[in-house]
C-alpha positions in Angstrom: 67.7 111.0 126.7 70.8 113.0 127.8 73.9 111.7 126.0 77.4 113.0 126.4 80.2 112.5 123.9 83.8 112.2 125.0 85.8 113.2 121.9 82.8 114.5 120.0 84.9 116.0 117.2 85.9 112.8 115.3 84.4 112.2 111.9 82.3 109.3 113.1 81.5 110.7 116.5 80.3 114.1 115.4 78.0 112.5 112.8 76.5 110.2 115.5 76.0 113.3 117.7 74.2 115.1 114.9 72.0 112.1 114.3 71.0 111.9 117.9 70.3 115.6 118.0 68.1 115.3 115.0 66.3 112.4 116.7 65.5 114.7 119.6 68.1 113.7 122.2 69.9 116.2 124.5 73.5 116.0 123.3 76.6 117.5 124.9 80.3 116.8 124.3 83.9 117.6 124.8 87.2 117.4 122.9 90.7 118.8 123.2 90.6 120.0 119.6 88.1 119.9 116.7 89.0 120.4 113.1 86.8 121.2 110.0 84.3 120.2 108.9 83.3 118.7 112.2 83.7 122.1 113.9 81.3 124.0 111.7 78.8 121.2 111.5 78.6 120.9 115.3 78.4 124.7 115.7 75.5 124.9 113.3 73.4 122.8 115.7 74.7 124.3 118.9 76.7 121.2 119.8 80.2 122.7 119.6 81.9 122.8 123.0 82.4 126.4 124.2 85.9 125.6 125.4 88.1 122.8 124.2 89.4 120.4 126.8 88.2 117.8 129.3 85.9 118.9 132.2 84.8 116.3 134.7 82.2 118.7 136.1 80.3 118.2 132.8 79.7 114.6 133.9 76.7 114.5 136.3 74.1 111.9 137.3 71.6 113.6 134.9 73.5 112.0 132.0 71.8 108.8 130.7 74.8 107.6 128.6 78.3 108.4 127.7 79.7 107.6 124.3 83.5 107.2 124.3 85.5 107.9 121.2 88.8 106.3 120.2 90.6 109.6 120.4 90.2 109.7 124.2 92.7 108.1 126.6 91.9 105.6 129.3 92.8 108.2 132.0 90.5 110.8 130.5 89.1 112.9 133.4 85.5 112.8 132.1 85.7 109.0 131.6 87.0 108.5 135.1 84.2 110.7 136.4 81.6 108.7 134.5 83.0 105.4 135.8 82.9 106.8 139.3 79.2 107.8 139.0 78.3 104.4 137.4 77.0 106.0 134.2 76.6 103.5 131.3 79.5 104.0 128.9 79.2 102.9 125.3 81.7 102.7 122.5 80.5 104.1 119.2 79.5 100.7 117.7 77.8 99.6 120.9 75.6 102.6 120.9 74.7 102.1 117.2 73.7 98.5 118.1 71.5 99.9 121.0 69.8 102.1 118.5 69.2 99.3 116.0 68.3 96.2 118.2 64.8 96.1 116.8 65.8 96.7 113.2 67.1 94.5 110.4 70.8 95.1 110.6 72.8 95.1 107.3 76.6 95.2 107.9 79.1 95.6 105.2 82.6 94.3 106.2 85.9 93.9 104.4 89.4 95.2 104.3 88.5 97.2 101.2 85.4 98.4 99.4 83.1 98.6 102.4 82.6 102.4 102.1 81.9 102.1 98.4 79.5 99.2 98.8 77.6 100.9 101.6 77.4 104.1 99.6 76.1 102.2 96.5 73.4 100.6 98.7 72.3 103.9 100.1 72.4 105.6 96.7 70.0 102.9 95.4 67.7 103.2 98.4 67.7 107.0 98.1 67.0 106.8 94.3 63.8 104.8 95.0 62.8 106.8 98.0 63.2 103.9 100.4 63.9 105.3 103.9 66.6 103.4 105.8 68.8 104.2 108.8 72.5 104.1 108.2 76.1 104.7 109.1 78.7 105.1 106.4 82.4 106.2 106.4 82.2 109.0 103.8 80.0 112.0 103.1 77.6 111.1 100.3 76.0 113.3 97.7 72.4 113.9 98.6 72.9 113.0 102.3 73.3 115.5 105.1 75.1 113.3 107.6 77.1 110.1 107.6 74.8 108.7 110.3 71.0 108.6 110.3 68.8 107.1 113.0 65.0 107.0 113.4 62.5 105.0 115.4 60.4 104.0 112.4 62.7 102.7 109.7 62.9 98.9 109.4 66.5 98.6 108.0 69.8 100.0 109.1 72.8 99.7 106.9 76.1 99.8 108.8 79.7 100.0 107.4 81.5 97.4 109.5 85.0 98.6 110.4 87.4 96.1 111.8 89.3 98.6 113.9 89.0 98.8 117.7 85.8 100.1 119.3 87.2 102.4 122.1 90.1 102.8 124.5 88.4 100.6 127.0 86.8 98.1 124.5 89.5 96.5 122.3 87.0 94.5 120.2 86.7 95.3 116.5 83.7 97.5 115.8 82.0 95.0 113.4 81.9 92.3 116.2 79.3 94.3 118.0 76.5 94.8 115.4 75.1 91.2 115.2 74.0 91.5 111.6 70.9 89.9 110.1 72.4 90.4 106.6 76.2 90.7 106.2 78.7 91.1 103.4 82.5 90.6 103.2 84.2 92.2 100.2 87.8 91.1 100.8 90.5 90.3 103.4 93.9 91.9 103.1 96.1 92.3 106.2 95.8 95.9 107.6 96.1 97.7 111.0 99.3 96.0 111.8 99.6 98.1 115.0 96.6 96.2 116.3 96.7 92.9 114.5 100.4 91.9 114.5 99.9 88.8 112.3 97.9 88.0 109.2 96.3 85.0 111.0 95.2 87.2 113.9 93.7 89.7 111.4 91.8 86.9 109.5 90.4 85.6 112.9 88.5 88.9 113.3 86.6 88.2 110.1 85.8 84.7 111.3 84.3 86.1 114.5 82.3 88.6 112.3 80.9 85.7 110.2 80.0 83.8 113.3 78.2 86.8 114.8 75.5 86.8 112.0 72.2 85.9 113.6 70.9 82.4 113.1 69.1 82.1 109.8 70.8 85.3 108.6 72.3 85.9 105.1 76.0 86.2 104.3 76.9 87.7 100.9 80.6 87.1 100.0 83.2 87.7 97.3 84.2 84.4 95.9 87.3 85.9 94.2 89.0 86.3 97.5 90.4 83.0 98.9 90.5 84.2 102.5 86.9 85.3 102.4 85.7 82.0 101.0 87.6 80.2 103.8 86.1 82.1 106.7 82.6 81.7 105.2 83.1 78.0 104.6 84.2 77.7 108.3 81.1 79.5 109.6 79.7 77.9 112.8 76.5 80.0 112.6 73.4 78.6 110.8 73.4 81.1 107.9 72.4 81.3 104.2 75.3 82.0 101.9 75.2 84.1 98.7 78.4 84.2 96.6 79.2 87.0 94.1 81.9 87.8 91.6 82.9 90.6 89.3 80.3 91.0 86.5 81.2 91.1 82.8 82.0 94.6 81.6 83.8 96.5 78.8 85.8 99.7 78.6 85.3 101.7 75.4 86.8 105.1 74.9 87.2 105.8 78.6 83.6 104.7 79.4 82.8 101.5 81.4 79.9 99.5 80.1 78.3 96.9 82.4 76.7 93.8 81.0 73.1 93.6 82.2 70.1 91.5 81.1 69.0 94.4 79.0 72.4 94.8 77.3 75.4 97.0 77.9 74.8 99.9 80.3 77.2 102.9 80.9 78.1 103.5 84.5 79.9 106.3 86.2 82.3 104.2 88.4 85.1 102.1 86.9 87.7 99.5 87.7 87.4 95.8 88.4 87.3 96.3 92.1 84.4 98.8 91.8 82.5 96.4 89.5 83.1 93.7 92.1 81.7 96.0 94.8 78.7 96.7 92.6 77.9 92.9 92.4 77.9 92.7 96.2 75.8 95.8 96.6 73.2 94.3 94.1 72.8 91.2 96.3 72.3 93.3 99.4 69.7 95.6 97.7 67.8 92.5 96.5 67.7 91.3 100.1 66.3 94.7 101.0 63.5 94.5 98.4 65.0 96.2 95.3 64.6 94.0 92.2 67.5 93.6 89.8 66.1 95.8 87.1 65.5 98.7 89.5 69.0 98.3 91.0 70.6 98.7 87.5 68.5 101.9 86.8 69.6 103.4 90.1 73.3 102.4 90.1 73.8 103.9 86.6 73.8 107.3 88.3 76.2 106.5 91.2 79.3 108.6 91.0 81.3 107.2 93.9 81.9 107.9 97.5 83.9 110.9 98.6 87.7 110.5 98.3 87.2 107.1 96.6 88.5 107.5 93.0 87.3 111.1 93.1 87.9 113.0 89.9 89.4 116.4 90.8 90.2 117.8 87.4 89.9 116.9 83.7 90.9 118.5 80.4 90.8 117.3 76.8 93.8 115.1 77.2 94.4 114.8 80.9 92.5 113.6 84.0 93.4 113.7 87.8 92.0 111.6 90.6 92.5 111.4 94.3 91.8 108.3 96.3 91.9 107.2 99.9 93.9 104.1 99.0 96.8 103.3 101.3 96.8 99.6 102.0 98.7 97.4 99.4 95.6 95.8 98.0 93.7 99.1 97.6 96.8 100.7 96.0 97.1 97.9 93.5 93.4 97.8 92.6 93.1 101.6 92.2 96.2 101.9 90.1 95.0 99.1 87.8 91.6 100.6 87.5 92.8 104.0 86.3 95.2 102.3 83.8 92.4 100.1 82.5 90.1 103.1 82.1 92.7 105.1 80.2 95.0 102.5 78.7 96.5 104.9 76.1 97.5 107.6 78.6 100.6 107.9 80.7 99.6 107.0 84.3 101.5 109.0 87.0 100.7 107.3 90.2 101.7 109.0 93.5 101.3 107.2 96.9 101.8 108.7 100.3 102.8 106.2 103.0 100.9 107.7 106.0 99.3 105.0 108.2 100.9 103.0 111.0 101.0 99.9 108.8 102.4 101.5 105.7 105.2 103.1 107.7 106.1 99.9 109.4 109.4 98.5 108.1 108.2 94.9 108.4 104.9 95.6 106.7 106.5 97.4 103.7 107.2 94.2 101.8 103.4 93.8 101.4 103.6 96.6 98.8 105.5 94.5 96.3 104.0 95.0 92.8 101.3 97.5 94.1 102.3 100.2 91.6 103.1 97.9 88.7 100.3 99.3 86.5 101.8 102.9 86.7 104.0 104.3 84.0 105.5 106.7 86.5 105.5 105.6 90.1 106.1 108.0 93.0 106.2 107.3 96.8 106.1 110.1 99.4 106.6 109.7 103.1 107.5 112.0 105.9 110.3 110.9 108.3 108.6 113.3 110.8 105.4 111.3 110.6 107.4 108.2 111.5 108.8 109.9 114.5 105.4 111.1 115.7 104.0 107.6 115.4 107.1 106.3 117.4 108.0 103.8 114.7 111.4 102.6 113.7 113.1 104.7 111.0 112.2 103.8 107.5 114.8 104.5 104.7 114.4 105.2 101.0 116.3 101.9 100.3 113.8 99.9 102.4 111.0 101.4 100.4 112.7 100.8 97.1 113.4 97.2 98.1 109.8 96.7 99.1 108.2 97.9 95.9 110.8 96.2 93.8 110.6 98.7 91.0 114.0 100.2 89.8 112.5 103.4 88.5 110.5 104.2 91.6 110.7 107.9 92.6 110.8 108.6 96.3 110.4 111.9 98.1 110.5 112.7 101.8 110.3 116.5 101.6 106.8 118.0 100.9 108.2 120.9 99.0 110.3 118.7 96.8 107.3 116.4 96.0 105.2 119.5 95.2 107.9 120.8 92.9 108.1 117.5 91.1 104.3 117.4 90.7 104.0 120.9 89.3 106.9 120.6 86.8 105.2 117.6 85.2 104.2 118.6 81.6 101.1 116.4 81.5 100.0 115.5 78.0 97.7 112.6 77.4 98.1 111.6 81.0 96.3 110.3 84.1 97.4 111.6 87.5 96.5 109.5 90.5 97.1 110.8 94.1 96.6 108.1 96.7 96.7 108.9 100.4 94.8 109.0 103.6 96.8 112.2 104.3 97.7 115.3 102.2 101.4 114.8 101.2 102.6 117.2 103.9 100.2 120.0 103.0 99.4 119.7 99.3 96.5 121.9 98.2 94.5 119.6 95.9 92.8 122.7 94.4 96.2 123.8 93.0 96.7 120.4 91.4 93.8 121.4 89.0 96.1 124.0 87.4 98.5 121.4 85.9 95.8 119.2 84.4 
């Protein structure tokens, strides 16, 4: 098979390219720019384009399939050439489905927690040497790539993103996988630039539920009202398996999970992560891992990359960074750190970086999101607002949205960094939440103040 990637440098796209290369496919690709680590990883296997840019002459009738990334535009010269030649064009999720049509497809959906749950499942499978295909949204310890495809493995575990599939396919990715086993962790309005209303957003999850194959299994979080509603409204003939947060204790900064064999220490913490663990357990049981074996394996799970990732620790201080940016994720992560270290001062910093978080109308969704923090800081870049062509957001709008009188707000990266580095942390927890980098903050330097 000869496969060409348009926008090969994306996090998901380059991992799929690597997976197909390892499978023995002939892989080529183009992009207008490629950043690290994609650049080095593609170069290692001879897949890095020699010159950045779009070259329609690369598209010939010898190509069996073109995979189109979200980064490309609908008038991309290579895309137009592929359409002209009648070459089959796939979105990323469409091609993953093509690769897994004859497998048992396990799809993890939800506004939050899906990367962590998928990572937990893969960790357990890896622990017990159970080979599965997969696609996950974070780099995992012990795994070379974020995508793995074979001919022989029976199961494929897919992280089910609700964002759009490609510039010419506006369906959410998780609508295309047709799961045999599915999970929904939670529903909290996100991607406002694509789904302008809460109702429209929830509808996407209803379609996902109804896409489960007849007789398939739906594992769902009963602590989320919206999740329960879409599962109750399912039109597909499916088996339903509810789950909820298990009983646990936090003792001297250590989380102990209640199991049939007694309290067991685990590496991850926070109610939301324990809830994720309960969902992962159900999935693993459906994949042939008994409860006792699941607990043994999950005790060693340290978390997915950028999800409550510990970056520094001293005798009296600790620092975490987290990918959290939506209101529900920010609230859950902040509460988790405070619960884990209740006697320490929690300094929680949030960067508003996404389209949704920088939308003036959406800001009100952040009410109470930082309530668990002792010191609450919000950073955003007016320049980022301009680049995204959004309406101007003021400090007053942010203050009104969070409804916290002592909220500290920064718009200048150097001022935020100065604030951070003058903190005399003592018996403190520092939490840095963002899908960006606070305008150029070096997280390695943060270790110096902990």
